[in-house]
TORFIBA-729131 format. One record per residue: z, y, x of N, C-alpha, C in turn; residue number from 1; residue in one letter. Coordinates in pm, 1 decimal. Layout:
<atoms>
<atom n_zz="Z" n_yy="Y" n_xx="X" ca_zz="Z" ca_yy="Y" ca_xx="X" c_zz="Z" c_yy="Y" c_xx="X" resi="NUM" resn="A"/>
...
</atoms>
This chain:
<atoms>
<atom n_zz="111.8" n_yy="-2997.6" n_xx="-461.3" ca_zz="98.4" ca_yy="-3095.1" ca_xx="-354.2" c_zz="213.9" c_yy="-3194.3" c_xx="-366.5" resi="1" resn="M"/>
<atom n_zz="181.6" n_yy="-3321.8" n_xx="-358.6" ca_zz="284.0" ca_yy="-3425.1" ca_xx="-370.9" c_zz="332.1" c_yy="-3468.0" c_xx="-232.7" resi="2" resn="T"/>
<atom n_zz="446.6" n_yy="-3535.0" n_xx="-229.4" ca_zz="500.2" ca_yy="-3584.9" ca_xx="-103.2" c_zz="402.2" c_yy="-3682.7" c_xx="-38.7" resi="3" resn="A"/>
<atom n_zz="339.0" n_yy="-3764.9" n_xx="-119.6" ca_zz="243.8" ca_yy="-3862.6" ca_xx="-65.6" c_zz="125.3" c_yy="-3792.7" c_xx="0.8" resi="4" resn="A"/>
<atom n_zz="76.0" n_yy="-3686.3" n_xx="-59.0" ca_zz="-38.7" ca_yy="-3615.9" ca_xx="1.0" c_zz="4.6" c_yy="-3542.0" c_xx="128.4" resi="5" resn="S"/>
<atom n_zz="124.0" n_yy="-3490.7" n_xx="129.1" ca_zz="174.3" ca_yy="-3425.4" ca_xx="250.1" c_zz="186.3" c_yy="-3526.4" c_xx="363.2" resi="6" resn="I"/>
<atom n_zz="239.7" n_yy="-3642.1" n_xx="332.8" ca_zz="254.4" ca_yy="-3747.8" ca_xx="434.5" c_zz="118.8" c_yy="-3789.7" c_xx="488.4" resi="7" resn="I"/>
<atom n_zz="20.1" n_yy="-3804.6" n_xx="400.6" ca_zz="-115.3" ca_yy="-3839.9" ca_xx="446.3" c_zz="-169.8" c_yy="-3734.2" c_xx="541.4" resi="8" resn="R"/>
<atom n_zz="-149.0" n_yy="-3608.3" n_xx="507.5" ca_zz="-195.6" ca_yy="-3499.7" ca_xx="593.7" c_zz="-124.9" c_yy="-3502.9" c_xx="728.7" resi="9" resn="E"/>
<atom n_zz="4.9" n_yy="-3527.5" n_xx="728.5" ca_zz="80.6" ca_yy="-3533.1" ca_xx="853.6" c_zz="34.1" c_yy="-3650.2" c_xx="940.0" resi="10" resn="I"/>
<atom n_zz="9.4" n_yy="-3762.8" n_xx="877.0" ca_zz="-37.0" ca_yy="-3880.3" ca_xx="951.6" c_zz="-169.0" c_yy="-3854.7" c_xx="1022.4" resi="11" resn="E"/>
<atom n_zz="-249.2" n_yy="-3764.6" n_xx="970.1" ca_zz="-379.1" ca_yy="-3734.6" ca_xx="1029.4" c_zz="-369.6" c_yy="-3637.6" c_xx="1147.4" resi="12" resn="A"/>
<atom n_zz="-253.7" n_yy="-3576.4" n_xx="1165.6" ca_zz="-236.6" ca_yy="-3478.6" ca_xx="1273.3" c_zz="-217.1" c_yy="-3546.6" c_xx="1408.9" resi="13" resn="L"/>
<atom n_zz="-248.9" n_yy="-3475.1" n_xx="1516.8" ca_zz="-216.3" ca_yy="-3526.2" ca_xx="1650.1" c_zz="-63.6" c_yy="-3522.2" c_xx="1669.8" resi="14" resn="P"/>
<atom n_zz="-17.2" n_yy="-3598.8" n_xx="1765.0" ca_zz="126.1" ca_yy="-3615.1" ca_xx="1787.3" c_zz="198.9" c_yy="-3482.0" c_xx="1804.6" resi="15" resn="L"/>
<atom n_zz="144.6" n_yy="-3391.8" n_xx="1883.1" ca_zz="213.2" ca_yy="-3264.8" ca_xx="1907.9" c_zz="233.4" c_yy="-3185.6" c_xx="1779.1" resi="16" resn="T"/>
<atom n_zz="134.9" n_yy="-3188.6" n_xx="1692.6" ca_zz="148.1" ca_yy="-3117.2" ca_xx="1566.0" c_zz="244.3" c_yy="-3189.5" c_xx="1471.7" resi="17" resn="E"/>
<atom n_zz="247.7" n_yy="-3322.7" n_xx="1476.6" ca_zz="345.4" ca_yy="-3398.3" ca_xx="1397.1" c_zz="486.5" c_yy="-3359.2" c_xx="1438.4" resi="18" resn="K"/>
<atom n_zz="508.1" n_yy="-3349.5" n_xx="1570.7" ca_zz="639.9" ca_yy="-3312.2" ca_xx="1620.4" c_zz="677.6" c_yy="-3171.2" c_xx="1575.5" resi="19" resn="L"/>
<atom n_zz="580.8" n_yy="-3081.4" n_xx="1575.8" ca_zz="605.2" ca_yy="-2945.5" ca_xx="1529.4" c_zz="647.7" c_yy="-2945.6" c_xx="1382.2" resi="20" resn="L"/>
<atom n_zz="579.2" n_yy="-3024.7" n_xx="1301.7" ca_zz="613.2" ca_yy="-3035.1" ca_xx="1159.2" c_zz="755.3" c_yy="-3087.8" c_xx="1143.2" resi="21" resn="V"/>
<atom n_zz="790.4" n_yy="-3189.7" n_xx="1218.5" ca_zz="924.9" ca_yy="-3247.4" ca_xx="1210.6" c_zz="1029.5" c_yy="-3144.4" c_xx="1252.2" resi="22" resn="V"/>
<atom n_zz="1005.9" n_yy="-3075.9" n_xx="1362.8" ca_zz="1101.5" ca_yy="-2976.5" ca_xx="1411.2" c_zz="1122.9" c_yy="-2864.9" c_xx="1308.7" resi="23" resn="E"/>
<atom n_zz="1016.6" n_yy="-2815.1" n_xx="1254.3" ca_zz="1028.7" ca_yy="-2705.4" ca_xx="1157.1" c_zz="1094.3" c_yy="-2752.8" c_xx="1027.8" resi="24" resn="R"/>
<atom n_zz="1064.5" n_yy="-2876.1" n_xx="988.4" ca_zz="1126.6" ca_yy="-2931.0" ca_xx="867.6" c_zz="1275.9" c_yy="-2946.9" c_xx="887.2" resi="25" resn="T"/>
<atom n_zz="1316.6" n_yy="-3001.8" n_xx="1001.1" ca_zz="1459.2" ca_yy="-3017.2" ca_xx="1029.6" c_zz="1529.8" c_yy="-2882.1" c_xx="1036.8" resi="26" resn="L"/>
<atom n_zz="1464.8" n_yy="-2783.7" n_xx="1098.2" ca_zz="1523.5" ca_yy="-2650.3" ca_xx="1105.8" c_zz="1542.2" c_yy="-2592.6" c_xx="965.9" resi="27" resn="K"/>
<atom n_zz="1444.7" n_yy="-2612.2" n_xx="881.3" ca_zz="1453.5" ca_yy="-2563.0" ca_xx="744.2" c_zz="1568.5" c_yy="-2630.3" c_xx="669.4" resi="28" resn="S"/>
<atom n_zz="1583.0" n_yy="-2760.4" n_xx="686.7" ca_zz="1691.0" ca_yy="-2834.4" ca_xx="621.1" c_zz="1826.3" c_yy="-2784.4" c_xx="670.3" resi="29" resn="I"/>
<atom n_zz="1839.5" n_yy="-2767.3" n_xx="802.7" ca_zz="1966.2" ca_yy="-2717.7" ca_xx="858.5" c_zz="1999.0" c_yy="-2578.6" c_xx="806.0" resi="30" resn="R"/>
<atom n_zz="1899.8" n_yy="-2492.3" n_xx="803.4" ca_zz="1920.2" ca_yy="-2355.2" ca_xx="755.7" c_zz="1964.0" c_yy="-2354.8" c_xx="609.8" resi="31" resn="T"/>
<atom n_zz="1896.6" n_yy="-2432.9" n_xx="527.5" ca_zz="1931.9" ca_yy="-2440.0" ca_xx="385.4" c_zz="2072.3" c_yy="-2495.4" c_xx="366.9" resi="32" resn="N"/>
<atom n_zz="2107.3" n_yy="-2596.3" n_xx="445.7" ca_zz="2240.8" ca_yy="-2656.6" ca_xx="436.8" c_zz="2347.4" c_yy="-2556.2" c_xx="479.5" resi="33" resn="R"/>
<atom n_zz="2321.4" n_yy="-2484.9" n_xx="589.0" ca_zz="2417.1" ca_yy="-2384.6" ca_xx="636.2" c_zz="2437.4" c_yy="-2275.2" c_xx="531.7" resi="34" resn="E"/>
<atom n_zz="2329.4" n_yy="-2231.5" n_xx="468.3" ca_zz="2340.9" ca_yy="-2129.3" ca_xx="364.6" c_zz="2423.1" c_yy="-2180.8" c_xx="246.9" resi="35" resn="K"/>
<atom n_zz="2399.5" n_yy="-2305.1" n_xx="207.3" ca_zz="2473.8" ca_yy="-2363.3" ca_xx="95.0" c_zz="2622.2" c_yy="-2376.5" c_xx="128.7" resi="36" resn="A"/>
<atom n_zz="2653.1" n_yy="-2420.3" n_xx="250.9" ca_zz="2792.4" ca_yy="-2433.7" ca_xx="292.4" c_zz="2860.1" c_yy="-2298.2" c_xx="299.9" resi="37" resn="L"/>
<atom n_zz="2789.7" n_yy="-2197.2" n_xx="349.8" ca_zz="2846.6" ca_yy="-2063.0" ca_xx="357.6" c_zz="2873.4" c_yy="-2008.5" c_xx="217.9" resi="38" resn="K"/>
<atom n_zz="2781.2" n_yy="-2029.1" n_xx="128.6" ca_zz="2799.8" ca_yy="-1983.9" ca_xx="-9.0" c_zz="2920.8" c_yy="-2051.3" c_xx="-72.1" resi="39" resn="T"/>
<atom n_zz="2934.1" n_yy="-2181.9" n_xx="-50.6" ca_zz="3048.9" ca_yy="-2255.1" ca_xx="-104.8" c_zz="3179.3" c_yy="-2205.8" c_xx="-44.6" resi="40" resn="A"/>
<atom n_zz="3180.2" n_yy="-2185.9" n_xx="86.7" ca_zz="3301.8" ca_yy="-2137.7" ca_xx="153.1" c_zz="3337.4" c_yy="-1997.5" c_xx="104.9" resi="41" resn="A"/>
<atom n_zz="3239.3" n_yy="-1911.5" n_xx="92.0" ca_zz="3264.4" ca_yy="-1775.6" ca_xx="44.3" c_zz="3321.0" c_yy="-1775.3" c_xx="-97.4" resi="42" resn="D"/>
<atom n_zz="3269.5" n_yy="-1864.8" n_xx="-181.4" ca_zz="3316.1" ca_yy="-1867.4" ca_xx="-320.5" c_zz="3458.9" c_yy="-1921.3" c_xx="-331.7" resi="43" resn="S"/>
<atom n_zz="3502.4" n_yy="-2000.0" n_xx="-234.6" ca_zz="3637.9" ca_yy="-2055.6" ca_xx="-238.5" c_zz="3737.9" c_yy="-1980.4" c_xx="-151.8" resi="44" resn="L"/>
<atom n_zz="3691.6" n_yy="-1881.5" n_xx="-77.2" ca_zz="3777.5" ca_yy="-1811.4" ca_xx="18.5" c_zz="3903.1" c_yy="-1754.4" c_xx="-46.7" resi="45" resn="Y"/>
<atom n_zz="3887.3" n_yy="-1682.6" n_xx="-156.8" ca_zz="4002.4" ca_yy="-1621.9" ca_xx="-222.5" c_zz="4101.1" c_yy="-1727.1" c_xx="-272.0" resi="46" resn="D"/>
<atom n_zz="4048.8" n_yy="-1839.8" n_xx="-322.3" ca_zz="4138.4" ca_yy="-1946.8" ca_xx="-367.7" c_zz="4223.1" c_yy="-2000.3" c_xx="-252.3" resi="47" resn="D"/>
<atom n_zz="4159.6" n_yy="-2028.3" n_xx="-140.6" ca_zz="4233.9" ca_yy="-2081.2" ca_xx="-26.7" c_zz="4329.5" c_yy="-1978.1" c_xx="32.0" resi="48" resn="Y"/>
<atom n_zz="4295.3" n_yy="-1852.0" n_xx="20.5" ca_zz="4380.0" ca_yy="-1746.5" ca_xx="74.3" c_zz="4506.7" c_yy="-1728.5" c_xx="-9.2" resi="49" resn="K"/>
<atom n_zz="4496.7" n_yy="-1748.8" n_xx="-139.1" ca_zz="4608.5" ca_yy="-1717.7" ca_xx="-228.2" c_zz="4678.0" c_yy="-1838.6" c_xx="-290.2" resi="50" resn="S"/>
<atom n_zz="4618.3" n_yy="-1956.6" n_xx="-288.9" ca_zz="4676.1" ca_yy="-2073.5" ca_xx="-355.3" c_zz="4739.1" c_yy="-2166.5" c_xx="-252.1" resi="51" resn="D"/>
<atom n_zz="4872.1" n_yy="-2165.9" n_xx="-244.2" ca_zz="4944.3" ca_yy="-2246.0" ca_xx="-144.5" c_zz="4920.6" c_yy="-2396.1" c_xx="-161.1" resi="52" resn="A"/>
<atom n_zz="4892.3" n_yy="-2441.2" n_xx="-282.2" ca_zz="4869.1" ca_yy="-2584.1" ca_xx="-302.9" c_zz="4742.6" c_yy="-2631.6" c_xx="-231.1" resi="53" resn="E"/>
<atom n_zz="4647.3" n_yy="-2543.5" n_xx="-209.7" ca_zz="4523.9" ca_yy="-2581.9" ca_xx="-142.4" c_zz="4539.6" c_yy="-2586.5" c_xx="9.2" resi="54" resn="L"/>
<atom n_zz="4640.3" n_yy="-2518.3" n_xx="60.5" ca_zz="4657.0" ca_yy="-2510.2" ca_xx="205.3" c_zz="4784.1" c_yy="-2578.7" c_xx="254.3" resi="55" resn="T"/>
<atom n_zz="4850.3" n_yy="-2653.5" n_xx="168.8" ca_zz="4977.7" ca_yy="-2715.0" ca_xx="204.1" c_zz="4966.1" c_yy="-2806.2" c_xx="326.7" resi="56" resn="V"/>
<atom n_zz="4856.2" n_yy="-2876.1" n_xx="341.7" ca_zz="4842.9" ca_yy="-2969.8" ca_xx="453.9" c_zz="4813.1" c_yy="-2900.2" c_xx="587.1" resi="57" resn="F"/>
<atom n_zz="4781.5" n_yy="-2771.1" n_xx="584.0" ca_zz="4758.7" ca_yy="-2701.3" ca_xx="710.6" c_zz="4887.6" c_yy="-2689.9" c_xx="791.0" resi="58" resn="T"/>
<atom n_zz="5001.3" n_yy="-2712.8" n_xx="727.1" ca_zz="5128.9" ca_yy="-2713.7" ca_xx="798.5" c_zz="5132.6" c_yy="-2826.0" c_xx="901.2" resi="59" resn="Q"/>
<atom n_zz="5052.7" n_yy="-2927.2" n_xx="880.1" ca_zz="5049.6" ca_yy="-3042.3" ca_xx="970.4" c_zz="4954.3" c_yy="-3022.2" c_xx="1087.7" resi="60" resn="L"/>
<atom n_zz="4882.1" n_yy="-2913.3" n_xx="1090.2" ca_zz="4782.4" ca_yy="-2890.4" ca_xx="1194.9" c_zz="4841.9" c_yy="-2892.0" c_xx="1334.9" resi="61" resn="D"/>
<atom n_zz="4963.8" n_yy="-2848.2" n_xx="1351.0" ca_zz="5025.2" ca_yy="-2842.2" ca_xx="1483.2" c_zz="5090.0" c_yy="-2974.2" c_xx="1523.3" resi="62" resn="A"/>
<atom n_zz="5097.2" n_yy="-3068.1" n_xx="1430.9" ca_zz="5159.6" ca_yy="-3196.7" ca_xx="1459.3" c_zz="5068.6" c_yy="-3284.0" c_xx="1546.5" resi="63" resn="E"/>
<atom n_zz="5129.8" n_yy="-3363.4" n_xx="1630.6" ca_zz="5053.2" ca_yy="-3458.9" ca_xx="1711.2" c_zz="5001.1" c_yy="-3568.5" c_xx="1619.8" resi="64" resn="S"/>
<atom n_zz="4885.6" n_yy="-3617.5" n_xx="1654.6" ca_zz="4822.9" ca_yy="-3724.0" ca_xx="1575.0" c_zz="4812.3" c_yy="-3849.0" c_xx="1660.0" resi="65" resn="F"/>
<atom n_zz="4865.6" n_yy="-3956.6" n_xx="1609.9" ca_zz="4856.7" ca_yy="-4083.8" ca_xx="1679.2" c_zz="4787.8" c_yy="-4183.3" c_xx="1588.1" resi="66" resn="Y"/>
<atom n_zz="4677.6" n_yy="-4235.0" n_xx="1637.1" ca_zz="4600.7" ca_yy="-4329.4" ca_xx="1557.4" c_zz="4668.8" c_yy="-4465.1" c_xx="1559.2" resi="67" resn="E"/>
<atom n_zz="4688.0" n_yy="-4522.6" n_xx="1441.0" ca_zz="4746.0" ca_yy="-4656.9" ca_xx="1431.6" c_zz="4636.7" c_yy="-4758.9" c_xx="1458.7" resi="68" resn="A"/>
<atom n_zz="4668.1" n_yy="-4854.5" n_xx="1540.1" ca_zz="4568.5" ca_yy="-4958.2" ca_xx="1570.2" c_zz="4619.3" c_yy="-5093.4" c_xx="1534.2" resi="69" resn="R"/>
</atoms>
């Protein structure tokens, strides 16, 4: 099934079903993105835990931030 044929099928649906398709598609995208981010974070966890060069800027976390205008 191609994207064009899927779009044609969606266009033929009533509004409520179109909204359902959109909601489920967005949920799927969010879920996939969250899984990818978790996988990336998990793979880098040991590096950030043990490599001081990667966490050097966290020393600034307690500093006040003033935006220059």
